[in-house]
N, C-alpha and C positions, 0 to 999 in steps of 0.2 A: 258721440260723433259729430264732424262738422257736417255744414250743408254741402260741402263738395263731393265728401264720401257717399253721402246719403243719396243724393242728387245720381252720380253715376254708378252707384250700387244698383238703384231701381231701374235704370235706363240700360242696364249692360246687354240683357238679352234682346231686347228689342235693338239696341243698337249693333249686336252681331248678325242682327238678320237684314239689315237695311243695305241695299244695293247700291252700289257708287253711283254716285250721282253723275259723274264725268270721268269715266274711264279713260278716255283718250289722255286726258290731262294728268291723271293719277300714274298713267305709265311714263308719261316724259318726266314727271319729276322723279320717279324711280330711275329712270336712265340717265337724267343729269347728276342724280346722286351717286350712282354707281361709277360714274367717269372719275369721282375723286376718292372711289374706294382701292386702295390696294390690297392684294393677296396677304392675307394674316391680319388685317386691321382689326384694333379691337375699338368696337361702336358701343357708345351708350344712348338708348333713348330715353326720353323724357315724357311721361304722360302717353304711353303706349298703347292706352287701350286695349282692343282685343287681340294686339300683337299682329295684325295684318302686314305692316309695313316691316317690322322686325323681321319676319319670317320670310318676306320678300328678298329682303336683303341678305339674308344668312349664308345662301350659297355663294355670295359675293366676298363675304367676310370671314376672318379668323373667328371671331367669337361677338356676339351682340349681348349684352346685358340692357333689359329694357324694363322699366319701373311704371308703376300707375299706383294713386293712392286706392282705387276701387279693389277689394279682395275679388269681386265678381266678375270684374273685367281681367283681372290675372288669371282667374281660374279658368275662362273661357280661353284664354292665350294658351296656356300650358295644354289645356285639350286639343287645340288645334296644333300645336308643336309636336304633339305625340301622336295623333293623327296621319300628319305627315311626315312621320320620322326624321324630325330635325333636332339635332342633338347640342348644336353649337349655340343654342339661344337660352339665356337665362332670364325666365321673368320674375320680378319679386315686387311684392306688395310695400311701395315705401313712397316717400316724397324726394325731392331733389335735396331737401336740408339733410334727411336721413342717411343719405350716402357719404362714405368716406371722402374728404375732401383733400385727395393726394394729386398733387401737383403732375401735370403733364401723364396722367394715365393712359390718356384716351387717344386715338388717331381722329375718331371724329364723334362727335354729339349731334342727336337731333332732337329736335322739338317741334313736331308737328300739330297744330291747331292747340296750342298751349300757352303761348307766351301773352295773350291777350286775356287770359284766364288767370295771371299770376298776381298775388297783390304787391309783391316787391320784385318787379320786373328788372330794375337796374342791378340788385343784388344779386338774382339769380344769374344774370348774364355775365358777371364779374366773377361768379363762382364757375361757370361753365368753361370761361376763359381760362381759369387757373387748371381746371380738370385736363384740358387739351394740351398733346405736345404742340411746341413751336410748329406752325405753320399748318397744325391741324385744322380739320374743317367742322364748321358749325353748319348745319341744315336746317333750315326753319321753315314753315307754311302757316301764315298767322292771317286770320281775319283782321282787317283794318277798316272797322265799320264805322269812322267817325262821321261818314256822311250819309249813314243809313236814315232812312225815314224817321222823323221825330217820333211816330209812335211806336214804334219798333223798340227805339231807345228808351221810351218813357214804359213799356211792359216788362223790359229786362231789367231795367233799374228797380221798378217797383216790385218784381219777382223777386231781387236779391233782398231788398228791404224788408219782404215778408220773410225771407229765409225757403222760399221755393226754389228760388233759381240761383246757380252758383255766381260768383263775381263775374263781370263781362267788362272788361276795359275799351271803350270806343277809341281805336288808336287810327293815326293816320301812317300811309306808306312812308313818309320823308321823317316824319317822329321815330320813328320805329326803327329806320334805318340808323338815324343820328345816334339813338341809344346803343345799338349794336356797335357801331364804330366808336363811340364814347367807353365802350366795355375794353377797347384794343383788340378790334376786330378790323380787318379790311374786306369789305364787300367783293367777292370774285364774280358772280352770277347774282341776276336778280330777274325775276319773271312774274309777270300780272297775267295771269290768263284771261283772255276775252271774257266778259260778262261781266255785269254789277256787283257779283256776290263772290267773285272770285276771291281766294287767298293771293297774298303776296308771297313768293316762294323766293327764299334767298340762300346761296351759299357764301358763305364767309371765312376768311382764313385767319388764323391767330397770328397776330405779328409777334415778332421775336422779343421786342421789347414790352414789358406791363405798361398797362395805360398808369398815368400820373395820378396821383391826387393833389387836391389844391396845397398851394405853396405858402 
């Protein structure tokens, strides 16, 4: 079992009990996302955790498929869906690479608090681009912590080297936006909530043309 799966499996129950740090910011992100959701939309979420966001959007979509590498996280998400009587969400234990790479299958792909954890972010962004219909929306919220205190960065990197913490890439806002645009997206909305620890929230649209490789 990988360090990522072990870490999130151990954290799942405590994670599910954690209160939202900033409910107002979370609700604004939900509202911004819903403005891009059409009735009947097929939505895919990567790294869904315990399923809160997928379940929040379910009443506004046709169907939501949400995945996470942690079986414990997915178990909690399924229990929440059953308790809330929400039937149009499918939760699966999987990584992005496990899913069928069907071009144009989805109206929206969401990746909240996950892009900075990926070992191959450019490859994942290209895959997401293929998965979306032309004009489809890619919605992400990402910790861009390149300017975090050096002590925090040292602790995280040491923890990963010792196989105690998952990979954490220290991104910049401009660098992340450039990567998303290079994958064939046009950024439609961006919001960086006030406060030094806030994540960059982006809504990007798939361009009709595919990104070109090197000539």
